[in-house]
MIFIPA-222795 format. One line per field, with one value per residue (C-alpha): x, y, z. Coordinates in nm, 2 decimals, always signed. Example, Ala and Ser with C-alpha at 12.3 -4.5 7.8 and 13.67 -1.06 7.14 Angstrom:
2
east (+1.23|+1.37)
north (-0.45|-0.11)
up (+0.78|+0.71)
***
This chain:
499
east (-3.74|-3.61|-3.55|-3.42|-3.14|-3.14|-2.99|-2.72|-2.63|-2.60|-2.36|-2.16|-2.15|-1.99|-1.72|-1.66|-1.62|-1.34|-1.18|-1.21|-1.08|-0.75|-0.53|-0.68|-0.73|-0.46|-0.40|-0.17|-0.45|-0.71|-0.47|-0.42|-0.80|-0.83|-0.57|-0.78|-1.13|-1.07|-1.10|-1.48|-1.50|-1.38|-1.53|-1.33|-1.48|-1.67|-1.98|-1.99|-1.93|-2.23|-2.46|-2.30|-2.30|-2.59|-2.82|-3.19|-3.09|-3.06|-3.03|-2.65|-2.44|-2.07|-1.90|-1.65|-1.32|-1.35|-1.61|-1.51|-1.72|-1.57|-1.72|-1.55|-1.45|-1.08|-1.12|-1.28|-0.99|-0.74|-0.92|-0.91|-0.54|-0.47|-0.67|-0.49|-0.15|-0.26|-0.40|-0.74|-1.08|-1.32|-1.67|-1.92|-2.24|-2.52|-2.82|-2.82|-3.17|-3.05|-3.25|-3.00|-2.68|-2.52|-2.37|-2.26|-1.88|-1.83|-1.46|-1.46|-1.23|-1.31|-1.67|-1.68|-2.01|-2.12|-2.40|-2.20|-2.17|-2.52|-2.48|-2.71|-2.43|-2.62|-2.97|-2.99|-3.35|-3.27|-3.08|-3.29|-3.03|-2.90|-2.57|-2.58|-2.34|-2.40|-2.53|-2.83|-3.15|-3.38|-3.67|-3.45|-3.40|-3.77|-3.84|-3.58|-3.75|-4.11|-4.14|-3.97|-4.22|-3.97|-3.89|-3.65|-3.86|-3.73|-3.92|-3.84|-4.07|-3.78|-3.73|-3.76|-3.44|-3.25|-2.97|-2.92|-2.58|-2.75|-3.01|-2.74|-2.58|-2.89|-3.06|-3.36|-3.71|-4.03|-4.41|-4.37|-4.10|-4.36|-4.40|-4.08|-3.81|-3.57|-3.26|-3.04|-3.29|-3.23|-2.86|-2.65|-2.31|-2.12|-1.80|-1.65|-1.34|-1.19|-1.05|-0.69|-0.79|-0.82|-1.10|-1.29|-1.59|-1.82|-2.08|-2.20|-2.46|-2.49|-2.76|-2.54|-2.17|-1.96|-1.80|-1.89|-2.18|-1.98|-2.25|-2.48|-2.22|-2.17|-2.55|-2.66|-2.31|-2.37|-2.04|-1.83|-1.68|-1.63|-1.74|-1.98|-1.94|-2.14|-2.42|-2.56|-2.94|-3.20|-3.49|-3.85|-4.11|-4.41|-4.72|-5.01|-5.25|-5.31|-5.60|-5.55|-5.78|-5.84|-5.98|-6.15|-6.16|-6.31|-6.04|-5.67|-5.72|-5.96|-5.72|-5.43|-5.65|-5.74|-5.36|-5.31|-5.62|-5.51|-5.16|-5.30|-5.53|-5.23|-5.26|-4.93|-5.02|-4.76|-4.81|-5.00|-4.96|-5.14|-5.20|-5.37|-5.61|-5.33|-5.14|-5.45|-5.51|-5.18|-5.21|-5.56|-5.46|-5.16|-5.32|-5.70|-5.75|-6.08|-5.96|-6.23|-6.09|-6.32|-6.16|-5.92|-5.71|-5.69|-5.52|-5.37|-5.36|-5.24|-5.23|-5.07|-5.00|-5.19|-5.53|-5.71|-5.62|-5.67|-6.05|-6.07|-5.79|-5.96|-6.29|-6.13|-5.94|-6.25|-6.44|-6.16|-6.15|-6.53|-6.53|-6.26|-6.47|-6.40|-6.65|-6.59|-6.34|-6.28|-6.12|-5.90|-6.11|-5.82|-5.44|-5.45|-5.63|-5.39|-5.09|-5.24|-5.29|-4.93|-4.82|-5.01|-4.85|-4.49|-4.50|-4.67|-4.36|-4.33|-4.69|-4.63|-4.49|-4.86|-4.90|-4.59|-4.27|-4.05|-4.09|-3.89|-3.96|-3.86|-3.80|-3.87|-4.00|-4.23|-4.40|-4.72|-4.93|-4.78|-4.89|-5.20|-4.98|-4.70|-4.95|-5.11|-4.77|-4.69|-5.01|-4.94|-4.58|-4.71|-4.96|-4.70|-4.46|-4.73|-4.65|-4.86|-4.76|-4.89|-4.83|-4.77|-4.59|-4.53|-4.79|-4.76|-4.41|-4.44|-4.21|-4.34|-4.27|-4.41|-4.37|-4.33|-4.44|-4.27|-4.09|-3.71|-3.68|-3.82|-3.55|-3.80|-4.00|-3.68|-3.58|-3.92|-3.90|-3.56|-3.68|-4.01|-3.82|-3.59|-3.89|-4.07|-3.76|-3.73|-4.09|-4.01|-3.73|-3.96|-4.21|-3.95|-3.87|-3.58|-3.48|-3.45|-3.62|-3.47|-3.32|-3.01|-2.81|-2.59|-2.50|-2.85|-2.90|-2.56|-2.66|-2.93|-2.69|-2.60|-2.97|-3.02|-2.69|-2.46|-2.09|-2.00|-2.23|-2.08|-1.73|-1.80|-1.93|-1.63|-1.40|-1.57|-1.53|-1.16|-1.10|-1.22|-1.14|-0.87|-0.78|-1.15|-1.05|-1.35|-1.68|-1.55|-1.78|-2.09|-2.31|-2.11|-2.07|-1.72|-1.57|-1.37|-1.46|-1.83|-1.82|-1.61|-1.28|-1.30|-1.12|-1.11|-0.76|-0.56|-0.42|-0.61|-0.75|-0.71|-1.00)
north (-8.83|-8.48|-8.20|-7.85|-7.60|-7.23|-7.09|-6.89|-7.19|-7.40|-7.16|-7.15|-7.52|-7.54|-7.30|-7.51|-7.82|-7.66|-7.52|-7.84|-8.10|-8.16|-8.45|-8.73|-9.07|-9.29|-9.67|-9.65|-9.50|-9.75|-10.03|-9.89|-9.88|-10.24|-10.34|-10.17|-10.30|-10.59|-10.62|-10.64|-10.31|-10.07|-9.94|-9.75|-9.83|-9.55|-9.76|-9.86|-9.50|-9.36|-9.50|-9.26|-8.94|-8.78|-8.84|-8.76|-8.41|-8.52|-8.18|-8.17|-8.47|-8.55|-8.89|-8.97|-9.11|-9.41|-9.56|-9.75|-9.96|-9.99|-10.22|-10.07|-9.74|-9.84|-9.90|-9.56|-9.40|-9.58|-9.47|-9.11|-9.13|-9.27|-9.00|-8.73|-8.87|-8.87|-8.51|-8.64|-8.50|-8.75|-8.75|-8.99|-9.12|-9.33|-9.45|-9.15|-9.03|-8.67|-8.41|-8.12|-8.27|-8.35|-8.66|-8.49|-8.54|-8.18|-8.22|-8.59|-8.78|-9.08|-9.15|-9.34|-9.53|-9.65|-9.89|-10.20|-10.07|-10.19|-10.36|-10.28|-10.30|-10.28|-10.23|-10.13|-10.10|-10.03|-9.72|-9.65|-9.62|-9.82|-9.82|-9.85|-9.83|-9.54|-9.76|-9.90|-9.81|-9.60|-9.84|-10.14|-10.01|-9.96|-10.30|-10.45|-10.28|-10.37|-10.66|-10.46|-10.18|-9.91|-9.72|-9.47|-9.15|-8.96|-9.11|-8.94|-9.02|-9.21|-9.42|-9.74|-9.65|-9.37|-9.45|-9.32|-9.19|-8.98|-8.87|-8.74|-8.56|-8.36|-8.36|-8.53|-8.47|-8.66|-8.65|-8.75|-8.50|-8.24|-8.39|-8.59|-8.37|-8.41|-8.62|-8.40|-8.45|-8.83|-8.86|-8.87|-8.97|-9.03|-9.21|-9.04|-9.01|-8.66|-8.52|-8.62|-8.98|-8.97|-9.16|-8.97|-9.01|-8.73|-8.80|-9.15|-9.34|-9.09|-8.82|-8.52|-8.47|-8.18|-7.92|-7.81|-7.98|-8.13|-8.39|-8.10|-7.95|-8.28|-8.34|-8.14|-8.06|-8.27|-8.46|-8.14|-8.18|-8.55|-8.89|-9.04|-9.41|-9.51|-9.34|-9.37|-9.30|-9.24|-9.49|-9.39|-9.61|-9.68|-9.48|-9.67|-9.57|-9.37|-9.17|-9.10|-8.87|-8.74|-8.39|-8.32|-7.95|-7.77|-7.50|-7.49|-7.18|-7.36|-7.65|-7.41|-7.22|-7.55|-7.62|-7.29|-7.34|-7.69|-7.58|-7.26|-7.46|-7.62|-7.96|-8.09|-8.38|-8.65|-8.56|-8.30|-8.34|-8.17|-8.29|-8.09|-8.20|-8.25|-8.50|-8.68|-8.77|-8.94|-9.12|-9.25|-9.38|-9.56|-9.70|-9.69|-9.58|-9.40|-9.04|-8.78|-8.65|-8.35|-8.22|-7.93|-8.04|-8.30|-8.30|-8.62|-8.58|-8.82|-8.79|-9.05|-9.12|-9.26|-9.41|-9.21|-8.88|-8.96|-8.94|-8.59|-8.48|-8.65|-8.48|-8.14|-8.17|-8.28|-7.98|-7.74|-7.88|-7.85|-7.50|-7.41|-7.53|-7.91|-8.10|-8.41|-8.57|-8.94|-9.16|-9.46|-9.75|-9.99|-10.02|-10.16|-9.86|-9.63|-9.80|-9.78|-9.40|-9.36|-9.57|-9.34|-9.03|-9.17|-9.30|-8.99|-8.88|-9.21|-9.18|-8.85|-9.03|-9.08|-8.70|-8.60|-8.74|-8.52|-8.33|-8.13|-8.11|-7.80|-7.78|-7.46|-7.35|-7.07|-6.99|-7.19|-6.87|-6.79|-7.12|-6.97|-6.69|-6.91|-7.15|-6.85|-6.74|-7.09|-7.09|-6.75|-6.85|-7.16|-6.96|-6.70|-6.96|-7.19|-7.48|-7.72|-7.74|-7.98|-7.98|-8.24|-8.13|-8.13|-7.87|-7.88|-7.73|-7.52|-7.74|-7.71|-7.94|-7.79|-8.03|-7.87|-8.09|-8.06|-8.25|-8.22|-8.30|-7.95|-7.70|-7.41|-7.60|-7.68|-7.31|-7.21|-7.47|-7.34|-6.98|-7.07|-7.28|-6.99|-6.75|-7.00|-7.01|-6.63|-6.61|-6.84|-6.61|-6.30|-6.46|-6.52|-6.88|-7.08|-7.24|-7.59|-7.78|-8.13|-8.17|-7.97|-7.71|-7.95|-7.78|-7.68|-7.39|-7.25|-6.92|-6.88|-6.89|-6.53|-6.44|-6.61|-6.52|-6.23|-6.24|-6.27|-6.57|-6.74|-6.67|-6.82|-7.13|-7.14|-7.12|-7.42|-7.61|-7.51|-7.65|-7.99|-7.98|-7.72|-7.82|-7.85|-8.20|-8.36|-8.29|-7.98|-7.70|-7.80|-7.59|-7.27|-7.00|-6.92|-7.22|-7.22|-6.88|-6.89|-6.55|-6.35|-6.49|-6.68|-6.53|-6.88|-6.98|-7.19|-7.42|-7.69|-7.59|-7.83|-8.07)
up (-0.64|-0.69|-0.44|-0.50|-0.46|-0.45|-0.77|-0.59|-0.38|-0.69|-0.86|-0.54|-0.52|-0.86|-0.74|-0.43|-0.63|-0.82|-0.50|-0.30|-0.54|-0.35|-0.45|-0.66|-0.51|-0.65|-0.67|-0.37|-0.15|-0.28|-0.19|+0.16|+0.21|+0.10|+0.35|+0.62|+0.54|+0.30|-0.07|-0.06|+0.14|-0.13|-0.45|-0.71|-1.05|-1.20|-1.26|-0.90|-0.78|-0.96|-0.69|-0.45|-0.66|-0.46|-0.16|-0.16|-0.29|-0.65|-0.83|-0.76|-0.83|-0.80|-0.77|-0.50|-0.61|-0.38|-0.14|+0.16|+0.40|+0.75|+1.02|+1.33|+1.48|+1.45|+1.08|+1.04|+1.23|+1.00|+0.69|+0.81|+0.88|+0.54|+0.37|+0.57|+0.47|+0.11|+0.13|+0.01|+0.13|+0.30|+0.43|+0.60|+0.46|+0.61|+0.41|+0.18|+0.28|+0.34|+0.15|+0.15|+0.00|+0.33|+0.17|-0.15|-0.21|-0.32|-0.41|-0.48|-0.24|-0.02|+0.10|+0.42|+0.42|+0.77|+0.68|+0.77|+1.13|+1.22|+1.55|+1.85|+2.10|+2.43|+2.56|+2.92|+3.04|+3.40|+3.31|+3.00|+2.73|+2.43|+2.25|+1.88|+1.59|+1.34|+1.07|+1.27|+1.09|+1.31|+1.32|+1.40|+1.75|+1.82|+1.68|+1.91|+2.21|+2.13|+2.37|+2.65|+2.64|+2.54|+2.22|+2.07|+2.04|+1.73|+1.43|+1.10|+0.82|+0.66|+0.98|+0.79|+0.59|+0.77|+1.01|+1.36|+1.26|+0.99|+1.24|+1.46|+1.17|+1.09|+1.43|+1.27|+1.38|+1.30|+1.38|+1.75|+1.83|+1.90|+2.25|+2.29|+2.12|+1.83|+1.81|+2.03|+2.32|+2.31|+2.25|+2.57|+2.42|+2.10|+2.00|+1.71|+1.49|+1.46|+1.14|+1.24|+1.31|+1.69|+1.85|+2.11|+2.33|+2.44|+2.70|+2.77|+2.97|+3.25|+3.23|+3.27|+3.20|+3.34|+3.12|+2.77|+2.59|+2.31|+2.24|+2.16|+1.93|+1.74|+1.69|+1.39|+1.27|+0.95|+0.97|+0.96|+1.31|+1.34|+1.21|+1.46|+1.48|+1.79|+1.98|+2.33|+2.31|+2.57|+2.57|+2.64|+2.80|+2.58|+2.68|+2.85|+2.58|+2.26|+2.11|+1.74|+1.56|+1.21|+1.18|+0.84|+0.73|+0.44|+0.44|+0.51|+0.72|+0.95|+1.00|+1.09|+1.33|+1.50|+1.54|+1.72|+1.94|+2.05|+2.15|+2.30|+2.52|+2.69|+2.52|+2.38|+2.15|+2.08|+1.72|+1.52|+1.14|+0.85|+0.50|+0.23|-0.05|-0.30|-0.09|+0.02|-0.35|-0.37|-0.03|-0.10|-0.44|-0.28|+0.05|+0.00|+0.36|+0.30|+0.33|+0.22|-0.11|-0.11|+0.22|+0.18|+0.47|+0.74|+1.08|+1.21|+1.59|+1.85|+2.23|+2.45|+2.82|+3.11|+3.00|+3.28|+3.11|+2.74|+2.70|+2.83|+2.60|+2.31|+2.38|+2.42|+2.10|+1.92|+2.05|+1.95|+1.60|+1.56|+1.69|+1.44|+1.15|+1.12|+0.93|+1.15|+1.38|+1.34|+1.60|+1.51|+1.63|+1.71|+1.70|+1.35|+1.22|+1.41|+1.25|+0.90|+0.95|+1.05|+0.76|+0.52|+0.68|+0.69|+0.33|+0.19|+0.00|-0.17|-0.30|-0.47|-0.78|-0.87|-0.91|-1.10|-1.26|-1.04|-0.72|-0.47|-0.10|+0.10|+0.47|+0.66|+1.00|+1.10|+1.43|+1.47|+1.46|+1.12|+0.95|+0.78|+0.64|+0.51|+0.35|+0.18|+0.06|-0.07|-0.27|-0.41|-0.51|-0.68|-0.88|-0.97|-1.11|-1.26|-1.03|-0.83|-0.47|-0.21|+0.16|+0.43|+0.74|+1.12|+1.20|+1.57|+1.57|+1.25|+1.04|+0.69|+0.39|+0.07|-0.22|-0.56|-0.85|-1.19|-1.47|-1.44|-1.81|-1.87|-1.81|-1.77|-1.51|-1.32|-1.32|-1.19|-0.91|-0.81|-0.79|-0.62|-0.35|-0.27|-0.23|+0.00|+0.23|+0.22|+0.34|+0.63|+0.73|+0.69|+0.93|+1.20|+1.12|+0.98|+0.65|+0.79|+1.07|+1.02|+0.68|+0.75|+0.55|+0.35|+0.02|-0.07|+0.17|+0.22|+0.06|+0.32|+0.61|+0.56|+0.57|+0.90|+1.08|+1.12|+1.01|+1.38|+1.42|+1.12|+1.23|+1.57|+1.40|+1.17|+1.48|+1.63|+1.31|+1.29|+1.64|+1.52|+1.15|+1.09|+0.74|+0.62|+0.49|+0.66|+0.47|+0.30|+0.19|+0.39|+0.61|+0.64|+0.38|+0.52|+0.35|+0.03|-0.09|+0.01|+0.17|+0.41|+0.51|+0.84|+1.14|+1.30|+1.43|+1.18|+1.44|+1.63|+1.96|+2.25|+2.30)
***
């Protein structure tokens, strides 16, 4: 799989790699790491390190100098202290499903992989929370709750592989977050290791904590403020029933108009996803569901809740789709068909290999009413650069994922993909949106931060980071263009603020 980077961001990344190299990891530090986690918990051979040279953002690669696998928060803290004493940069990594380079070891150093921290520590149904270690895979928690009638609501398309710690880092979304909210709406507490090796806890099992919302600051900070090792998450009771529909449209414009009409009518579906004709071709070849391959777009719509209210919502949504030009609206006839529909949607990206040897997926947001315009712009950009672009995205909240198909062995195609991707994100900003909905900034989109925020905004963010991570030794050169020569010099205080 391939994703992309803005050309300006890529050149900046190279500069950052030179600026952030710090001290090399020597045999003494490797030995200390082995003392902390055991001999089987450290990798330092070049052939082993290649596995960790990138995450899902494969355009930029850089190997860490060592990879370490802790099992406890205390081990993470000891690793951090050892790195600080050696003057070596360090960063956390989960499953590596990030699509923006959040796990890229820009200046080398020590990568702290949390996948061995995979214990579901506690499930408390009476108070509706669970405590999980950062390496717990998202879907494991929902599977553990099935018999109890609860689930963990955030459901990224990669939920079968991504970890909850990684979800916290990027504030992940997913199809059902239209109704239920993204990760930050379901995290009530974190245990974390600060950049100086201190172990802290923000929030916890109670609904509201007094003082500053430090949990909200940590969620979405992409590992630049602290290394999250344990998470308190809110549990949601399973709905009494579902109605899952497939709206079939002969034009993308009609499908996007139906989206606006459904939300404008006061209905908030649990999920509202759109797939265009190009992506349907790949999904049907992979899963043989019976999708109409002559349709220009389909909407996957789900409402849930009390059984008594579902049929009226189903009927109203069906009417709105037909009034908007839908050819037909199908209803999943049973739970098996519903689950297969969602399997098709969530594994859509994996099916794209049938269309192209390489692809890049972008992540932007526009207001729902601007979906027709951004899709027209994406089509025009694809035509201008001679690229095929297919679309599958969270239509209900305007979170688009255009997928650019190309062959990365062809340097000219790669160049065109880079430039086209940048133009798509520029159009998202022009229409009042954002350059990321759930993938994060990482290293891929640093250049766009100046387009989204003022210098004052960025300096405020840098000041917060300096309070947690004053030496920029933790996850250096991620997210903010104020790091390591990325832009204006930060006015953030050089000393640690009290926490």
